[in-house]
C-alpha positions in Angstrom: 9.9 29.4 -3.2 6.6 28.8 -2.8 4.7 26.2 -5.6 1.7 27.3 -7.4 -1.7 25.6 -6.6 -2.0 22.4 -7.7 -4.0 22.0 -11.2 -6.2 19.8 -10.1 -9.6 20.4 -8.8 -12.0 18.6 -7.0 -15.4 17.8 -8.1 -17.0 17.1 -4.5 -17.3 19.4 -1.6 -15.4 18.1 0.7 -17.0 20.2 4.0 -20.8 19.1 3.0 -22.3 16.3 4.7 -23.7 13.7 3.3 -22.1 11.1 0.4 -20.8 12.0 -2.8 -19.3 10.5 -5.7 -16.9 12.7 -7.7 -13.4 12.7 -9.1 -10.3 15.2 -9.3 -9.6 16.5 -12.4 -6.1 16.5 -14.3 -5.9 18.9 -17.2 -3.5 16.9 -19.6 -3.4 17.0 -23.8 -2.8 14.8 -25.9 -2.9 12.9 -28.9 -6.0 11.4 -28.1 -7.6 14.3 -26.1 -6.8 17.6 -26.7 -8.2 19.1 -24.0 -8.5 16.1 -21.4 -7.9 15.3 -18.0 -7.6 12.3 -15.8 -9.9 11.7 -13.5 -9.4 10.0 -10.7 -12.7 8.8 -8.4 -12.6 9.5 -4.9 -16.2 9.3 -2.5 -16.5 11.6 0.4 -19.1 10.4 3.4 -19.4 13.0 6.4 -22.0 13.3 9.3 -20.8 16.2 11.3 -17.9 16.8 13.6 -14.9 14.2 13.4 -12.1 12.8 12.8 -11.1 12.6 8.9 -9.9 9.6 7.5 -8.2 9.2 3.9 -8.8 5.6 2.2 -6.7 4.9 -0.9 -5.9 2.3 -3.0 -4.8 1.6 -6.9 -1.2 3.8 -5.4 -0.1 0.8 -7.6 -2.0 0.3 -10.4 -2.0 -3.7 -10.3 -2.3 -4.0 -6.6 -6.4 -5.0 -6.6 -7.3 -6.4 -2.8 -7.8 -2.4 -2.2 -9.1 -0.8 -5.3 -11.7 -3.9 -5.1 -12.8 -3.4 -1.2 -12.7 0.5 -1.2 -15.2 0.8 -4.9 -16.7 -1.8 -2.9 -16.9 0.0 0.6 -17.5 3.6 -2.0 -21.1 2.5 -2.6 -22.5 1.0 0.4 -21.4 3.3 2.9 -24.3 5.7 4.5 -23.8 8.7 6.3 -25.8 7.6 9.2 -22.5 5.2 9.8 -20.4 7.2 10.0 -18.6 9.9 12.1 -16.5 12.6 10.9 -15.0 12.2 7.9 -14.3 9.4 5.0 -12.5 10.2 2.0 -12.4 6.7 0.1 -10.3 6.8 -3.2 -9.9 3.8 -4.6 -8.1 4.4 -7.4 -5.3 6.8 -6.6 -3.0 6.0 -9.6 -6.1 6.1 -12.0 -3.7 6.0 -15.4 -1.5 2.7 -13.9 -4.8 1.3 -13.2 -6.8 1.8 -16.5 -2.9 0.3 -17.8 -3.0 -2.3 -14.9 0.2 -1.8 -14.5 2.5 -0.8 -11.1 3.0 2.5 -13.2 1.7 5.0 -15.0 0.2 4.6 -18.7 0.9 8.0 -19.4 4.4 9.2 -18.1 5.4 5.9 -16.4 5.9 7.3 -13.1 5.6 5.3 -10.4 3.2 7.3 -7.4 5.2 6.0 -4.8 8.5 6.7 -6.0 6.7 10.7 -6.5 6.4 12.2 -3.4 5.8 14.9 -2.2 4.9 15.9 -6.2 5.4 19.0 -8.0 2.6 20.7 -9.3 4.8 21.5 -12.8 5.6 18.0 -13.2 4.7 15.0 -14.9 1.2 13.5 -14.9 2.3 11.5 -11.8 4.5 14.4 -10.1 1.7 16.7 -9.7 -1.0 13.7 -8.7 1.4 13.5 -5.6 1.7 16.9 -5.2 -2.3 17.2 -4.8 -1.9 14.7 -2.6 0.8 15.9 0.0 -0.8 19.3 -0.4 -4.2 19.2 -0.5 -5.4 15.7 0.6 -3.3 14.5 3.8 -3.5 17.8 5.4 -7.5 17.4 5.8 -7.1 14.0 7.1 -5.7 12.5 10.1 -5.3 9.1 10.0 -4.2 7.8 6.5 -4.8 3.9 4.8 -3.0 3.0 2.1 -3.8 -0.3 0.8 -1.2 -2.5 -0.9 -0.3 -6.1 -2.3 2.0 -7.4 -4.3 0.7 -6.5 -7.6 2.3 -8.9 -10.3 5.7 -9.1 -9.9 5.0 -10.6 -5.8 3.4 -12.5 -3.4 3.2 -11.2 0.1 1.6 -12.9 3.5 -1.9 -10.1 4.4 -0.1 -7.0 6.9 -1.0 -4.3 8.2 2.3 -2.1 8.7 3.6 1.0 10.7 7.0 2.2 10.8 9.8 3.6 13.7 9.6 7.4 14.2 10.8 9.8 15.8 7.5 10.9 17.6 6.7 8.3 20.1 3.4 8.8 20.4 2.7 9.2 16.5 4.8 5.9 16.3 2.2 4.5 19.0 -1.0 5.2 17.3 -0.1 4.0 14.2 0.5 0.8 15.4 -1.9 0.6 17.4 -3.7 1.1 14.0 -1.8 -1.7 12.2 -3.0 -4.1 14.7 -6.8 -2.8 15.1 -6.8 -3.4 11.2 -6.6 -7.4 12.1 -4.8 -9.4 9.1 -2.8 -12.2 10.3 0.3 -10.2 10.9 1.3 -7.1 11.8 4.8 -5.3 11.0 7.5 -2.5 11.4 8.4 -2.0 8.6 11.3 -1.5 7.7 11.6 0.3 3.9 14.1 0.7 1.1 13.9 3.5 0.1 11.2 6.1 1.9 12.1 9.8 0.9 9.5 9.6 -1.7 7.3 7.4 -0.6 3.4 8.4 0.3 4.2 6.9 3.9 7.0 9.4 4.3 4.9 12.3 2.9 1.6 11.8 5.4 3.9 10.9 8.3 6.4 14.4 8.1 3.2 15.8 8.3 2.3 14.3 12.1 -0.3 12.1 10.9 -1.1 8.0 11.4 -0.2 6.5 8.6 -1.2 2.7 8.6 0.2 0.4 5.4 -1.1 -2.8 3.8 0.5 -5.5 2.0 -2.9 -8.4 1.7 -1.8 -11.0 -1.1 -0.3 -10.2 -4.7 0.5 -11.8 -8.1 -2.0 -9.4 -9.8 -4.8 -10.5 -8.2 -7.2 -11.0 -5.4 -9.1 -13.8 -3.9 -11.7 -14.2 -1.4 -10.2 -14.7 1.1 -7.6 -11.8 0.2 -10.3 -9.5 -0.1 -12.2 -10.6 3.3 -9.1 -9.5 5.2 -9.2 -6.6 3.0 -12.2 -5.6 3.6 -12.6 -6.6 7.3 -9.5 -4.6 8.2 -10.6 -1.4 6.5 -14.0 -1.5 8.9 -11.5 -2.4 11.8 -9.4 1.0 11.1 -12.4 2.7 11.0 -13.9 1.7 14.1 -10.6 2.1 15.8 -10.2 5.6 15.4 -13.4 6.6 16.4 -15.4 6.8 12.4 -17.4 3.8 12.8 -19.6 2.3 15.5 -18.9 -1.1 16.4 -16.3 -3.6 17.4 -12.9 -4.4 16.5 -13.0 -7.9 14.2 -9.6 -9.6 15.2 -8.7 -13.1 13.1 -9.6 -16.7 14.4 -5.8 -17.6 15.3 -3.8 -15.5 17.4 -2.3 -12.1 15.4 1.6 -12.9 14.3 3.8 -9.9 15.1 7.0 -9.1 12.8 9.9 -7.2 12.4 11.4 -5.9 9.5 14.6 -4.0 11.3 17.1 -3.3 8.3 18.1 -4.5 5.0 19.2 -7.6 5.1 15.5 -8.8 5.3 15.4 -8.1 1.7 16.9 -11.2 -0.6 18.0 -9.6 -4.0 18.9 -11.7 -6.7 22.7 -11.5 -8.4 21.6 -13.6 -11.4 19.5 -14.2 -14.1 17.1 -17.1 -14.4 15.0 -19.8 -13.5 13.8 -19.1 -10.4 13.2 -22.0 -7.5 11.8 -21.3 -3.9 12.0 -24.1 -1.5 9.9 -22.3 1.0 5.9 -21.2 1.3 5.0 -17.9 2.4 4.5 -17.9 6.5 6.6 -21.2 6.9 9.9 -20.7 9.3 13.2 -19.9 8.0 16.5 -20.7 9.9 19.2 -19.1 9.4 21.8 -20.5 6.7 19.4 -22.4 5.0 18.5 -22.6 1.4 15.6 -20.6 0.7 16.1 -20.2 -3.2 17.6 -21.7 -6.8 18.3 -19.9 -9.7 18.5 -21.6 -12.5 20.7 -20.5 -15.5 18.5 -20.8 -18.8 21.2 -20.6 -21.5 22.5 -24.2 -21.1 21.6 -27.3 -19.6 23.7 -29.4 -17.0 25.1 -26.6 -15.1 23.9 -26.3 -11.0 21.9 -23.7 -9.8 23.0 -20.5 -7.6 22.0 -21.2 -4.1 20.3 -18.4 -1.8 20.4 -18.9 1.8 18.5 -16.8 4.7 20.8 -14.3 6.6 18.6 -14.3 9.7 15.7 -16.7 10.8 12.5 -15.6 11.3 9.4 -16.4 8.0 9.0 -16.0 4.1 7.0 -12.7 4.1 7.0 -12.2 0.5 8.9 -14.1 -2.9 9.1 -13.0 -5.8 5.8 -14.1 -8.2 7.0 -15.0 -11.7 9.6 -17.5 -12.1 12.0 -15.8 -14.4 13.9 -13.7 -12.3 16.4 -10.6 -13.2 19.7 -9.7 -11.1 17.9 -6.8 -8.6 14.9 -8.4 -8.5 14.1 -8.9 -4.6 13.1 -13.1 -4.8 12.3 -13.2 -0.2 11.8 -10.9 2.5 12.0 -12.4 5.8 10.7 -11.0 8.7 11.8 -12.1 12.3 9.6 -12.9 14.3 8.7 -10.9 17.8 7.2 -11.3 20.9 5.4 -7.7 20.8 6.0 -4.8 18.3 6.4 -0.7 19.3 
């Protein structure tokens, strides 16, 4: 069955040269605004013919490195700096960003678990549908900026995925490396079917994702990596002139081949991690302990590494519940791809 057109409309002309600042407008009706709209800010910078890059932040509303870096880029990027078209969406899930939460403040939807979306669905599903059917088709390369948000802290990396199309995989991997974060990762996703990643890759587009810190904040260091990485991405794919700037230390390549990289808690309580982010992990080593907060004098439950590698991500809050991911271990490899 053919889906109806998206209810979202853009206030910019995607084909016009120059710099435009506007909105994606999604009509809504709430107790506070009977004839209201979700207003998703975007900037389009176009200069002649060339590729189109879609840069997105705020897919989750509490991941601030991407939001901040793209807000800054939207106010400084000039048409004469660009060959082709750069579409900047700093707050992809605007209701989540305004609520300061991972999920939407309007319908509780997790945008990055809602693709390909539905024009007749919830607010979150309508946003996903618009990006799937309108924004992605007009793009050649997509950079989706994530970090750990309030519940995770993650080493700074850019990532690509194993794909059936070898050339598409190669271009994405080269883009992830060129982003220039301290780490580049071939990433295994726990549940990829409804991700933005999959919606982009299934259309044959080049997709790079990042994780750039976390804890529901940003730091000068994480923002410097993010801003440099966005510029590197645009240079690498031919939208800006210049040289890709790599980190001072050699980039570390990591592989996440399967779900065993994720350590998930089977207990609730107080989390003690024995390692810092980026530290080496040996198989069998105790990486975490969970203490029962309902009684004293009870020894903690120990969690041991099922593989060697580095601690790539950790739970940020000290309190943990059953099912929470408490650590992610990635393997260090000599090369990717």
